[in-house]
C-alpha positions in Angstrom: -61.8 21.5 -5.2 -60.7 17.9 -5.4 -64.4 16.8 -5.1 -65.4 19.2 -7.9 -62.6 18.0 -10.1 -63.5 14.4 -9.5 -67.2 15.2 -10.3 -66.1 16.9 -13.5 -64.0 13.9 -14.5 -66.9 11.6 -13.7 -69.3 13.6 -15.8 -66.8 13.8 -18.7 -66.3 10.0 -18.6 -70.0 9.4 -18.5 -70.4 11.8 -21.5 -67.7 9.9 -23.4 -69.3 6.6 -22.5 -72.7 7.8 -23.7 -71.1 8.9 -27.0 -69.6 5.5 -27.4 -73.0 3.9 -26.7 -74.7 6.2 -29.2 -72.1 5.3 -31.8 -72.6 1.6 -31.2 -76.4 2.1 -31.6 -76.0 4.0 -34.8 -77.4 2.4 -38.0 -74.1 3.0 -39.8 -72.2 1.1 -37.2 -74.6 -1.8 -37.4 -74.4 -1.9 -41.2 -70.6 -1.9 -41.1 -70.5 -4.7 -38.5 -73.1 -6.7 -40.5 -71.3 -6.3 -43.8 -68.0 -7.4 -42.1 -69.7 -10.5 -40.8 -71.2 -11.4 -44.2 -67.8 -10.9 -45.9 -66.0 -13.0 -43.2 -68.7 -15.8 -43.7 -67.9 -15.8 -47.5 -64.2 -16.0 -46.7 -64.7 -18.9 -44.4 -66.9 -20.6 -47.0 -64.0 -20.3 -49.5 -61.6 -21.7 -46.9 -63.9 -24.6 -46.0 -64.6 -25.5 -49.6 -60.9 -25.4 -50.5 -60.0 -27.5 -47.5 -61.7 -30.6 -49.0 -59.4 -30.4 -52.1 -56.2 -29.0 -50.6 -56.4 -30.2 -47.0 -54.2 -33.2 -47.5 -51.4 -31.2 -49.0 -51.6 -28.5 -46.3 -52.0 -30.8 -43.3 -48.3 -31.2 -42.5 -47.7 -27.4 -42.7 -50.8 -26.4 -40.7 -50.4 -29.0 -38.0 -46.6 -28.5 -37.6 -47.3 -26.0 -34.9 -44.6 -23.6 -36.1 -46.2 -20.1 -36.6 -43.1 -19.0 -38.6 -43.8 -21.5 -41.3 -47.3 -20.0 -41.8 -46.1 -16.4 -41.6 -43.5 -16.5 -44.4 -44.5 -15.6 -48.0 -43.5 -18.9 -49.5 -45.3 -21.1 -47.1 -46.4 -23.7 -49.7 -50.1 -23.5 -48.6 -52.5 -24.5 -51.3 -55.7 -23.4 -49.7 -57.5 -20.6 -51.7 -58.0 -18.6 -48.5 -54.3 -18.6 -47.7 -52.5 -19.9 -44.6 -54.9 -18.3 -42.1 -57.9 -19.7 -43.9 -56.3 -23.2 -44.0 -55.5 -22.9 -40.3 -59.1 -21.8 -39.4 -60.6 -24.5 -41.6 -58.4 -27.2 -40.2 -59.2 -26.1 -36.6 -63.0 -25.9 -37.1 -63.4 -29.0 -39.3 -60.8 -31.4 -37.9 -60.3 -30.2 -34.3 -63.9 -29.2 -33.6 -67.2 -30.0 -35.3 -66.4 -31.4 -38.8 -68.6 -30.7 -41.8 -71.3 -29.4 -39.4 -69.1 -26.3 -39.0 -70.9 -24.9 -42.0 -73.8 -24.0 -39.6 -71.4 -21.4 -38.1 -71.2 -19.7 -41.5 -75.0 -19.8 -41.8 -75.4 -18.0 -38.4 -72.8 -15.4 -39.3 -74.5 -14.6 -42.5 -77.9 -14.4 -40.9 -76.6 -12.1 -38.2 -74.9 -9.9 -40.7 -78.0 -9.6 -42.8 -80.1 -8.7 -39.8 -77.6 -5.9 -38.7 -77.7 -4.6 -42.3 -81.5 -4.7 -42.2 -81.6 -6.8 -45.3 -83.6 -9.5 -43.5 -86.0 -9.5 -40.5 -85.3 -12.6 -38.5 -85.6 -13.8 -34.9 -81.9 -14.0 -34.1 -82.3 -16.2 -31.0 -84.3 -18.8 -32.9 -81.5 -19.0 -35.5 -78.9 -19.2 -32.8 -80.8 -22.0 -31.0 -81.3 -23.9 -34.3 -77.8 -23.5 -35.6 -76.3 -24.5 -32.3 -78.4 -27.6 -32.1 -77.7 -28.6 -35.7 -74.0 -27.9 -35.1 -73.8 -30.3 -32.2 -76.2 -32.9 -33.6 -74.6 -32.9 -37.0 -71.1 -33.3 -35.5 -72.2 -36.3 -33.5 -74.1 -37.9 -36.3 -71.3 -37.6 -38.9 -68.7 -38.7 -36.3 -70.8 -41.8 -35.5 -71.7 -42.6 -39.1 -68.1 -42.3 -40.4 -66.4 -43.7 -37.3 -64.5 -46.3 -39.3 -63.1 -43.8 -41.8 -61.2 -41.6 -39.3 -57.9 -43.4 -39.9 -58.2 -43.5 -43.7 -59.0 -39.8 -44.4 -57.1 -36.5 -43.9 -60.2 -34.9 -42.4 -62.7 -35.9 -39.8 -66.4 -35.9 -40.9 -67.6 -35.1 -37.5 -64.4 -33.5 -36.1 -62.8 -34.5 -32.9 -65.9 -33.5 -31.0 -68.1 -35.9 -33.0 -65.5 -38.7 -32.8 -65.0 -38.5 -29.0 -68.7 -38.2 -28.2 -69.6 -41.1 -30.5 -67.0 -43.4 -28.9 -68.2 -42.5 -25.4 -71.9 -43.0 -26.4 -71.2 -46.4 -27.9 -69.5 -47.5 -24.7 -72.5 -46.4 -22.7 -75.6 -47.4 -24.8 -74.2 -49.4 -27.7 -74.5 -48.8 -31.4 -78.3 -49.3 -31.7 -78.8 -47.0 -28.7 -76.8 -44.3 -30.4 -79.0 -44.6 -33.6 -82.2 -44.3 -31.5 -80.8 -41.4 -29.6 -79.9 -39.5 -32.8 -83.4 -40.3 -34.2 -85.2 -39.1 -31.1 -83.2 -35.8 -30.8 -83.8 -35.1 -34.5 -87.5 -35.7 -34.2 -87.7 -33.5 -31.1 -85.8 -30.7 -32.9 -88.3 -30.9 -35.9 -91.2 -30.8 -33.5 -89.8 -27.6 -31.8 -89.2 -26.0 -35.2 -92.6 -26.9 -36.8 -95.8 -28.1 -35.3 -96.6 -29.8 -38.6 -94.1 -32.5 -37.6 -96.5 -33.7 -34.9 -99.3 -34.1 -37.5 -96.9 -36.1 -39.8 -95.8 -38.3 -36.9 -99.4 -39.1 -35.9 -100.3 -40.0 -39.4 -97.2 -42.1 -39.7 -97.8 -44.0 -36.5 -101.4 -44.7 -37.5 -100.1 -46.6 -40.5 -102.6 -44.9 -42.8 -101.0 -46.3 -45.9 -102.0 -49.8 -44.7 -105.7 -49.0 -44.1 -108.0 -46.7 -46.0 -110.2 -44.3 -44.1 -113.9 -44.5 -44.9 -115.2 -41.5 -46.7 -117.0 -39.1 -44.4 -119.5 -36.5 -45.6 -118.0 -33.1 -45.7 -121.0 -31.7 -43.7 -120.7 -34.0 -40.8 -120.0 -32.5 -37.5 -116.8 -33.5 -35.7 -117.4 -35.7 -32.6 -116.6 -33.7 -29.5 -114.8 -35.1 -26.5 -116.9 -36.5 -23.7 -117.5 -33.9 -21.0 -118.6 -34.8 -17.5 -122.0 -33.4 -16.8 -122.3 -32.0 -13.3 -124.9 -29.9 -11.6 -122.5 -27.0 -11.1 -120.7 -27.5 -14.4 -123.3 -27.7 -17.2 -121.8 -28.3 -20.6 -123.5 -27.9 -24.0 -124.8 -31.0 -25.7 -124.2 -31.3 -29.4 -126.4 -33.4 -31.7 -125.3 -34.6 -35.0 -127.9 -34.6 -37.8 -127.6 -36.6 -41.0 -128.7 -34.3 -43.7 -129.7 -35.9 -47.0 -128.1 -33.8 -49.7 -129.3 -35.7 -52.8 -132.8 -35.6 -54.2 -134.3 -38.1 -56.7 -137.4 -36.7 -58.3 -140.3 -38.7 -59.5 -140.8 -38.9 -63.3 -142.7 -35.9 -64.5 -144.5 -35.7 -67.8 -143.0 -32.8 -69.6 -145.6 -31.0 -71.8 -144.6 -30.2 -75.3 -143.7 -26.5 -75.6 -145.3 -24.9 -78.6 -143.3 -22.9 -80.9 -142.7 -19.3 -80.1 -140.6 -16.4 -81.4 -136.9 -16.5 -80.6 -137.0 -13.5 -78.3 -139.8 -15.0 -76.2 -137.8 -18.2 -75.9 -134.8 -16.3 -74.6 -136.9 -14.4 -72.1 -138.5 -17.6 -70.7 -135.1 -19.3 -70.5 -133.7 -16.4 -68.6 -136.6 -16.5 -66.1 -136.2 -20.3 -65.7 -132.5 -19.9 -65.1 -133.1 -17.2 -62.4 -135.6 -19.6 -60.6 -133.0 -22.4 -60.7 -130.3 -20.1 -59.2 -132.5 -19.3 -56.2 -133.1 -23.0 -55.3 -131.0 -24.3 -52.4 -131.2 -28.0 -53.5 -130.1 -28.7 -57.1 -132.3 -31.3 -58.8 -131.0 -33.2 -61.8 -133.7 -34.5 -64.1 -132.4 -37.0 -66.7 -134.6 -36.1 -69.6 -133.2 -35.8 -73.1 -133.2 -32.3 -74.5 -135.0 -33.5 -77.6 -138.0 -34.5 -75.5 -138.3 -31.0 -74.1 -137.5 -28.8 -77.0 -138.6 -29.9 -80.5 -135.9 -29.6 -83.2 -135.6 -26.2 -84.5 -137.0 -25.6 -88.0 -134.7 -24.1 -90.5 -135.4 -20.4 -90.7 -135.5 -19.0 -94.2 -134.1 -15.6 -93.4 -131.0 -13.5 -93.7 -127.9 -14.7 -91.9 -127.4 -13.5 -88.4 -123.9 -12.6 -87.1 -122.3 -15.1 -84.8 -122.7 -14.4 -81.1 -120.7 -16.1 -78.3 -120.8 -15.4 -74.5 -117.7 -16.4 -72.6 -117.8 -16.5 -68.9 -114.8 -15.1 -67.0 -113.1 -18.0 -65.2 -112.2 -17.6 -61.6 -109.0 -19.6 -61.0 -109.8 -20.0 -57.3 -113.2 -21.4 -58.1 -111.5 -24.0 -60.3 -108.9 -24.9 -57.7 -109.1 -28.6 -56.9 -106.5 -29.8 -54.4 -105.4 -33.4 -54.2 -106.9 -33.7 -50.7 -110.6 -33.1 -51.0 -111.4 -33.3 -47.3 -112.4 -30.0 -45.6 -109.5 -28.1 -44.1 -109.4 -28.2 -40.3 -107.9 -25.1 -38.8 -107.8 -26.7 -35.3 -105.7 -29.6 -36.5 -102.4 -28.2 -35.1 -104.0 -28.1 -31.6 -106.6 -30.8 -32.1 -106.1 -32.0 -28.5 -106.8 -28.6 -27.0 -109.3 -28.7 -24.2 -111.5 -25.8 -23.3 -111.4 -24.5 -19.7 -113.8 -26.1 -17.3 -116.3 -24.4 -15.1 -114.8 -25.7 -11.9 -111.8 -23.4 -12.4 -114.1 -20.5 -11.3 -115.1 -19.9 -7.7 -118.6 -21.0 -6.6 -120.4 -18.6 -4.3 -123.2 -19.9 -2.0 -126.5 -18.0 -1.9 -125.8 -16.1 -5.1 -129.4 -16.3 -6.3 -131.6 -13.3 -5.5 -134.1 -13.9 -2.7 -137.4 -12.0 -2.2 -137.8 -10.2 1.1 -141.5 -9.5 1.2 -141.1 -7.1 4.2 -138.7 -5.0 2.2 -140.8 -5.1 -1.0 -144.0 -4.1 0.8 -142.3 -1.2 2.6 -140.8 0.1 -0.7 -144.2 -0.3 -2.4 -145.9 1.8 0.3 -143.3 4.5 0.3 -143.5 4.8 -3.5 -147.3 5.1 -3.4 -147.3 7.6 -0.6 -144.6 9.7 -2.1 -146.4 9.9 -5.5 -149.8 10.5 -3.7 -148.3 13.4 -1.8 -147.6 15.1 -5.1 -151.0 14.4 -6.4 -150.1 11.4 -8.5 -152.3 8.3 -8.3 -151.3 4.9 -9.7 -153.6 2.1 -10.7 -151.1 -0.9 -10.5 -147.6 -1.6 -9.2 -145.5 -4.7 -9.8 -142.0 -5.6 -8.6 -139.3 -7.6 -10.4 -136.4 -8.5 -8.1 -133.0 -8.7 -9.6 -129.5 -9.5 -8.1 -128.8 -6.0 -7.0 -131.8 -3.9 -8.1 -135.5 -4.2 -8.0 -137.7 -2.8 -10.8 -141.1 -1.4 -9.7 -143.4 -1.1 -12.7 -146.2 1.4 -12.1 -149.2 2.3 -14.2 -150.3 5.9 -13.6 -153.9 7.0 -13.4 -155.5 8.5 -16.4 -154.4 12.0 -17.2 -151.1 11.9 -15.3 -148.1 13.4 -17.2 -145.0 11.3 -17.4 -142.7 14.3 -17.1 -144.3 15.0 -13.7 -143.2 11.6 -12.4 -139.7 11.9 -14.0 -139.1 15.1 -12.0 -139.7 13.3 -8.7 -136.6 11.1 -8.9 -134.8 12.8 -6.0 -137.9 12.9 -3.8 -138.5 9.1 -4.3 -134.9 8.4 -3.5 -135.2 10.5 -0.3 -138.3 8.6 0.9 -136.7 5.2 0.2 -133.4 6.2 1.7 -131.7 4.6 -1.3 -128.2 5.2 -2.7 -129.8 6.4 -6.0 -132.7 5.4 -8.1 -133.4 5.5 -11.8 -136.7 6.2 -13.4 -137.5 4.8 -16.9 -140.4 6.7 -18.3 -141.8 4.9 -20.1 -140.5 1.3 -20.3 -139.9 0.5 -24.0 -142.6 -1.8 -25.3 -144.8 -1.5 -22.2 -147.4 1.0 -21.1 -145.7 1.4 -17.6 -143.2 3.5 -15.9 -140.2 1.8 -14.2 -138.5 2.8 -11.0 -135.2 1.0 -10.3 -134.4 0.8 -6.6 -131.2 -0.8 -5.2 -131.7 -3.9 -2.9 -130.8 -3.6 0.7 -129.0 -7.0 0.5 -127.5 -7.3 -3.0 -126.4 -10.6 -4.3 -123.1 -11.3 -6.1 -123.3 -12.5 -9.7 -120.5 -15.0 -10.0 -118.7 -15.8 -13.2 -119.4 -19.5 -12.8 -123.2 -18.9 -12.8 -122.9 -16.9 -16.1 -120.3 -19.1 -18.0 -122.0 -22.3 -16.8 -125.5 -21.2 -17.8 -127.3 -23.0 -20.6 -127.7 -19.8 -22.6 -124.0 -19.3 -22.8 -123.1 -22.9 -23.3 -125.6 -23.4 -26.1 -124.9 -20.0 -27.7 -124.2 -20.0 -31.5 -122.7 -16.5 -31.5 -119.5 -16.0 -33.4 -117.8 -14.0 -30.5 -120.1 -14.5 -27.5 -119.7 -12.1 -24.6 -121.6 -12.8 -21.3 -121.7 -9.6 -19.2 -123.9 -10.7 -16.3 -127.5 -10.7 -15.3 -130.3 -8.3 -16.0 -132.9 -7.0 -13.5 -135.1 -10.0 -14.6 -132.3 -12.3 -13.5 -131.6 -13.4 -17.1 -128.1 -14.0 -18.5 -127.2 -11.0 -20.7 -125.2 -11.9 -23.7 -124.1 -10.1 -26.9 -122.2 -11.0 -30.0 -119.0 -9.0 -30.5 -119.0 -9.8 -34.2 -122.3 -7.9 -34.6 -121.6 -5.0 -32.3 -118.8 -4.7 -33.7 -116.7 -2.4 -31.3 -117.2 -1.6 -27.7 -116.5 1.5 -25.6 -116.2 0.8 -21.9 -116.1 3.7 -19.4 -116.5 4.3 -15.8 -115.0 5.9 -12.7 -112.1 4.3 -10.8 -113.1 1.3 -8.7 -116.6 0.8 -10.2 -115.9 -2.6 -11.9 -114.3 -1.6 -15.2 -111.3 -4.0 -15.0 -113.6 -6.8 -13.8 -115.8 -6.2 -16.8 -112.8 -6.5 -19.2 -112.0 -9.8 -17.5 -115.5 -11.0 -18.1 -115.3 -10.1 -21.8 -111.9 -11.8 -22.3 -112.9 -14.9 -20.2 -116.1 -15.3 -22.2 -114.2 -15.5 -25.4 -111.6 -17.9 -23.9 -114.3 -20.3 -22.9 -115.9 -20.5 -26.3 -113.1 -20.0 -28.9 -110.3 -22.3 -30.0 -106.8 -20.7 -30.2 -106.9 -21.2 -34.0 -110.1 -19.0 -34.2 -109.2 -16.1 -32.0 -106.3 -13.8 -31.2 -106.0 -10.9 -28.8 -104.0 -7.7 -29.0 -103.7 -6.5 -25.4 -102.7 -2.9 -24.7 -102.0 -2.1 -21.1 -100.5 1.3 -20.3 -100.8 0.6 -16.6 -98.7 -2.6 -17.0 -100.5 -4.5 -14.4 -104.0 -5.2 -15.6 -103.3 -7.7 -18.4 -100.1 -9.2 -17.2 -102.0 -12.4 -16.0 -102.7 -13.2 -19.7 -99.0 -13.3 -20.7 -98.8 -17.1 -20.0 -101.2 -17.8 -23.0 -99.0 -15.9 -25.4 -98.5 -18.8 -27.7 -102.2 -19.7 -27.7 -104.2 -16.6 -28.0 -102.0 -13.5 -28.2 -100.8 -11.5 -31.2 -97.8 -9.2 -31.3 -95.3 -7.5 -33.6 -92.5 -9.6 -35.0 -89.4 -9.3 -32.9 -91.3 -7.7 -30.0 -90.4 -9.4 -26.7 -93.5 -9.0 -24.6 -97.0 -9.7 -26.1 -98.6 -7.4 -23.6 -98.0 -3.9 -25.1 -97.2 -1.3 -22.5 -94.9 1.2 -24.3 -96.7 4.1 -26.1 -94.5 4.0 -29.2 -95.1 0.2 -29.5 -98.8 0.9 -29.1 -98.8 3.2 -32.2 -96.8 0.7 -34.2 -99.0 -2.2 -33.2 -102.2 -0.4 -34.1 -100.8 0.6 -37.4 -99.7 -3.0 -37.9 -103.3 -4.1 -37.3 -104.3 -1.6 -40.0 -101.9 -3.3 -42.4 -103.4 -6.7 -41.4 -106.8 -5.2 -42.1 -105.8 -4.0 -45.6 -104.2 -7.4 -46.4 -107.4 -9.2 -45.4 -109.5 -7.0 -47.6 -107.2 -7.8 -50.5 -107.7 -11.5 -49.8 -111.5 -11.0 -49.6 -111.5 -9.2 -52.9 -109.5 -12.0 -54.5 -111.9 -14.6 -53.1 -114.9 -12.6 -54.2 -116.6 -12.6 -50.7 -117.8 -9.9 -48.5 -116.9 -10.9 -44.9 -114.6 -13.2 -42.9 -117.3 -15.8 -42.3 -117.8 -16.4 -46.0 -114.0 -16.3 -46.7 -113.2 -18.9 -44.0 -116.1 -21.2 -45.1 -114.7 -21.0 -48.6 -111.2 -21.8 -47.4 -112.3 -24.7 -45.2 -114.0 -26.2 -48.2 -110.7 -25.9 -50.1 -112.1 -23.5 -52.7 -109.2 -21.1 -52.3 -105.6 -21.8 -53.3 -103.1 -21.3 -50.4 -100.3 -20.9 -52.9 -101.8 -17.6 -53.9 -101.6 -16.2 -50.4 -105.0 -17.4 -49.1 -105.0 -18.5 -45.5 -107.4 -19.2 -42.6 -108.2 -15.9 -40.8 -108.7 -15.9 -37.0 -110.7 -13.2 -35.4 -108.6 -10.5 -33.8 -109.8 -8.6 -30.8 -107.9 -5.5 -29.7 -108.4 -4.6 -26.1 -107.1 -1.3 -24.9 -107.1 -0.4 -21.2 -106.9 3.2 -20.1 -107.4 4.7 -23.5 -107.3 8.2 -21.9 -103.6 7.9 -21.0 -102.8 7.0 -24.6 -104.7 10.0 -26.0 -102.8 12.3 -23.6 -99.4 10.9 -24.5 -99.7 10.1 -28.2 -102.8 12.1 -29.3 -103.7 11.8 -33.0 -101.1 9.1 -33.6 -103.3 6.7 -31.6 -106.7 8.1 -32.6 -106.1 7.8 -36.3 -105.4 4.0 -36.6 -108.2 3.3 -34.0 -110.7 5.3 -36.1 -109.6 3.4 -39.3 -110.0 0.0 -37.5 -113.3 1.0 -36.1 -114.6 2.2 -39.5 -113.4 -0.6 -41.7 -112.3 -3.7 -39.8 -115.7 -5.3 -39.0 -115.9 -7.3 -42.2 -112.5 -8.8 -41.8 -113.0 -10.0 -38.3 -111.0 -7.3 -36.4 -112.8 -5.8 -33.4 -111.9 -3.3 -30.7 -112.7 -2.8 -27.1 -111.4 0.3 -25.5 -111.8 1.3 -21.8 -111.2 4.6 -20.0 -111.8 6.0 -16.5 -111.9 9.6 -17.8 -115.1 9.8 -19.9 -114.5 13.4 -21.0 -115.1 14.9 -24.5 -111.3 15.4 -25.2 -110.8 11.6 -24.5 -114.0 10.2 -26.1 -114.1 12.4 -29.1 -116.8 12.6 -31.7 -114.8 10.3 -34.1 -114.5 7.6 -31.4 -118.2 7.8 -30.4 -119.4 7.7 -34.0 -117.5 4.4 -34.7 -118.2 2.7 -31.4 -122.0 2.1 -31.4 -121.9 -0.3 -28.4 -121.2 1.4 -25.1 -120.8 0.0 -21.6 -121.1 2.6 -18.8 -120.2 1.8 -15.2 -120.9 4.3 -12.5 -119.6 7.9 -13.1 -119.7 10.8 -10.8 -121.3 13.5 -13.0 -124.2 13.6 -15.3 -122.0 15.2 -18.0 -119.8 12.1 -18.0 -122.9 9.9 -18.5 -124.0 12.1 -21.4 -120.5 11.8 -22.9 -120.7 8.0 -22.8 -124.4 7.3 -23.4 -125.7 10.6 -24.8 -128.1 10.6 -21.9 -128.1 10.6 -18.1 -128.2 7.3 -16.1 -124.7 6.2 -15.5 -124.4 8.7 -12.7 -127.3 7.0 -10.9 -125.8 3.5 -10.8 -124.7 2.0 -7.5 -121.2 0.8 -8.5 -119.6 -2.6 -7.8 -120.3 -3.9 -11.3 -123.6 -2.1 -11.9 -123.6 -1.1 -15.6 -125.7 0.2 -18.5 -125.3 -1.4 -21.9 -126.3 0.7 -24.9 -126.6 -0.6 -28.4 -129.4 1.1 -30.2 -132.2 3.0 -28.7 -132.4 2.2 -25.0 -129.8 1.1 -22.4 -130.1 -2.2 -20.5 -129.1 -2.3 -16.9 -126.9 -5.3 -16.1 -125.1 -6.5 -13.0 -121.7 -7.5 -14.3 -120.3 -11.0 -13.5 -117.6 -11.0 -10.8 -114.5 -12.8 -12.1 -111.6 -12.2 -9.7 -107.9 -12.2 -10.6 -107.2 -15.7 -9.0 -110.0 -17.2 -11.2 -108.4 -15.6 -14.3 -105.0 -17.0 -13.2 -106.5 -20.5 -12.9 -108.0 -20.3 -16.4 -104.8 -19.0 -18.0 -102.7 -21.6 -16.3 -105.1 -24.3 -17.5 -104.6 -23.1 -21.1 -100.9 -22.5 -20.8 -100.2 -26.1 -19.6 -101.5 -27.4 -22.9 -99.6 -27.6 -26.2 -99.5 -24.2 -27.9 -98.2 -22.8 -31.1 -94.4 -22.3 -31.4 -94.8 -18.5 -31.0 -97.5 -15.9 -30.7 -99.5 -14.9 -33.8 -97.3 -12.4 -35.6 -98.8 -9.2 -37.0 -97.3 -7.7 -40.2 -94.4 -5.4 -39.6 -95.3 -1.7 -40.0 -92.9 0.7 -41.7 -93.3 4.4 -41.2 -93.8 6.6 -44.2 -90.4 8.2 -43.5 -88.7 4.9 -43.7 -89.3 3.7 -40.2 -85.9 4.8 -38.9 -85.7 6.1 -35.4 -81.9 5.9 -35.1 -79.8 8.9 -34.5 -78.3 8.6 -37.9 -81.6 9.9 -39.3 -81.5 13.1 -37.2 -80.5 16.1 -39.3 -78.6 18.5 -36.9 -78.3 21.1 -39.7 -82.1 21.7 -39.4 -82.8 22.1 -35.7 -86.3 22.8 -34.5 -87.0 26.5 -33.7 -87.9 25.5 -30.2 -84.7 23.4 -29.8 -82.8 25.8 -27.5 -85.8 26.7 -25.4 -86.7 23.0 -24.9 -83.0 22.2 -24.1 -83.0 24.9 -21.4 -86.3 23.5 -20.0 -84.8 20.0 -19.8 -81.6 21.1 -18.1 -83.4 23.4 -15.6 -85.8 20.5 -14.5 -83.1 17.9 -14.9 -85.7 15.6 -16.4 -85.5 14.3 -19.9 -89.2 13.8 -20.6 -91.0 14.2 -23.9 -94.3 14.8 -22.2 -92.7 17.8 -20.3 -91.9 19.4 -23.6 -95.4 18.7 -24.9 -97.1 20.4 -21.8 -94.8 23.4 -21.6 -94.8 24.3 -25.3 -98.3 22.9 -26.3 -96.9 20.9 -29.2 -97.7 17.4 -30.4 -96.0 14.1 -29.5 -94.2 13.8 -32.9 -92.6 17.2 -32.8 -91.6 16.8 -29.1 -90.0 13.4 -30.0 -88.0 14.9 -32.8 -86.7 17.6 -30.5 -85.7 15.0 -28.0 -83.9 13.0 -30.6 -82.0 16.1 -31.6 -81.0 16.7 -28.0 -79.8 13.1 -27.7 -77.6 13.5 -30.8 -76.3 16.8 -29.4 -75.3 15.1 -26.2 -77.7 17.0 -24.0 -79.8 13.9 -22.9 -79.1 10.2 -22.9 -80.8 7.4 -24.8 -84.3 6.1 -24.1 -84.6 4.0 -20.9 -88.0 2.4 -21.4 -90.7 4.2 -19.4 -88.2 6.1 -17.3 -87.2 9.7 -18.3 -83.9 10.1 -20.2 -80.8 11.0 -18.3 -79.8 14.7 -18.6 -76.1 14.9 -19.5 -75.7 18.6 -19.0 -75.0 19.6 -15.4 -76.1 23.2 -15.6 -77.0 26.0 -18.0 -73.3 26.9 -18.5 -72.5 23.5 -19.8 -75.6 23.7 -22.0 -74.5 27.0 -23.5 -71.1 25.5 -24.4 -72.8 22.7 -26.3 -75.2 25.1 -28.0 -72.3 27.3 -29.2 -70.7 24.3 -30.7 -73.8 23.6 -32.7 -74.2 27.2 -34.0 
């Protein structure tokens, strides 16, 4: 009995504690606390301001140390905030930090506004900045007004500033204190804004003493010297001097005979159209009178006046003071791209030709086809890293369908893991038979990234997948694809393929040109990229981790990307351009006014691993923004890469397939899965371990994916993380739900409970598991409705608050306890 009583008391105390926690998380409670802090900050402002005028008269009363003198009604205190305000002001200004105590009021006001949801700020940044300014300002004022401490009723830097200044002078002297204050101030400004670094560099170069020579705007920036090694080839860049001016030779201009006015207009229009199509504008200094004879007075009736006024584009007329091209890489101008030696070098990675194996396979193919009455005239082998392609030319009159049906028989005779027949090979009059090599070679990431084709690539977003059967580096441009669907069974190289995609972009793009949005429901695949958050990652404002793992945050982030997409389209419309490349070129040439919202746009690549898990948990909430991004975001530089290990029709829906023209298929177990990904068989005949089919257009290409292991990725990310980055990750615009965006319990209306509320509550109590997905599965409802029911149960005290990825705590011990709570709600 005693044990049951203690358990009951424990449960009651836990329920009461949970109610207190719920109340403290309520929006109303936050608003009241925030409002109180703002009012208290205003009260302190009144006390501080009044202290400068009445502090001398109140000093004897406040510092008397007798609380009774301050508690009486006629206490003779002159401060506008009363005796308590005078006491607080005297304590903070004289006894503590001096005039710098005003930073306490600023932080109180900012915190209050954030709790009231009036302003969206990073509270830790404001706390860090106000704390540093409070301490630095106190020491600076205490040191600067050190000689006036005895002649004034208040201390400019407070006792803190005075004591610290006296100690610093005794240690490093007066000049040392000035230098220390200057150094700490500059360090603080560098932390707050990276523009300080640019200003300091210009100041230290003494640019006001020497004038920089004018440089042509089309000249190419000199690149840093790169050591050329055999195993580490680097692209060589050549600067060409392009002559932009043209001086024509004198041309005799024939006299144009008179013609009717309408013919003159037509010819002038034709001439103007020809001039607009020329790339090089030629200026011929010839008087107009020499070309067109003076018009004779026309003896006719007066024509009405006609004027054509061109609409002026304010952005086109924008002429900044600094006419030099804008450099988006200037903030991180010392950034160094990762080197090839960060990746592992594998010996004997190049394919070798085993003539004994090739002759044996050739004889087996010929004998197998001959046993079925199929003669061939020629056969040729192309040896790749993992697969050999045998091209055969059948004899006259042989049907291709007959050879295609012998796929299993040829595989049986070759004792191969699985072969693939291409009948016919596109662009050739032959039939291809792909046979796995008995001794496959690994395609290393170093051999792909270090290849000349990749290093000299001019793609906007180059991706190097691996090598084809012909041992050529296979590359694509993500900007033209523009979205990729990656699918394959578990353990077939899908995660390594994603690493190859991300690594390719990291090796070719500057942090100012590219940002990643990484979604990782498994929480372990993309964690190695968290160290480059301030260089390459993008996230929601106020979100702690840039690698998104929570389903609710995934939905918010994807909707935020949609907001960014719409904002970019508005900027493209205002700039009168059609795509991000034209917009950035216009912005770099300073033809767009930043004061009107124009800015340089980096590419944004959204990478989603395990898309199937998101569809199962969030459903349409995830699919809708993904479909919007896939349909519209290409022109504004936003691209998506989604991967899944369950290539089924309920995961890869028709909407997804229609908007993801580029497909990457690793090995799958069934032909139906291959048809779901590629709309044809073939992926089920791959050998695994990075063997993939890439489809963009008519026919798929077989590629052996480059192997980039996790330690190699860690070396690359550490190399980037050690360099100077931006102060924070790239912030996506904040997304507000249509219902106001509030998820607090104050928004839950308990007067309108869901019809399934009681049944769902009994289910949760019986299973003792507060899971939204459990409600979804048992009642076959969507994620939104199940989430609303869970919020209602939380407000009713049946379940506890959200605990991240863990199920909620069930507060009802049994069904009897539940019935009591339900009766209270009825």
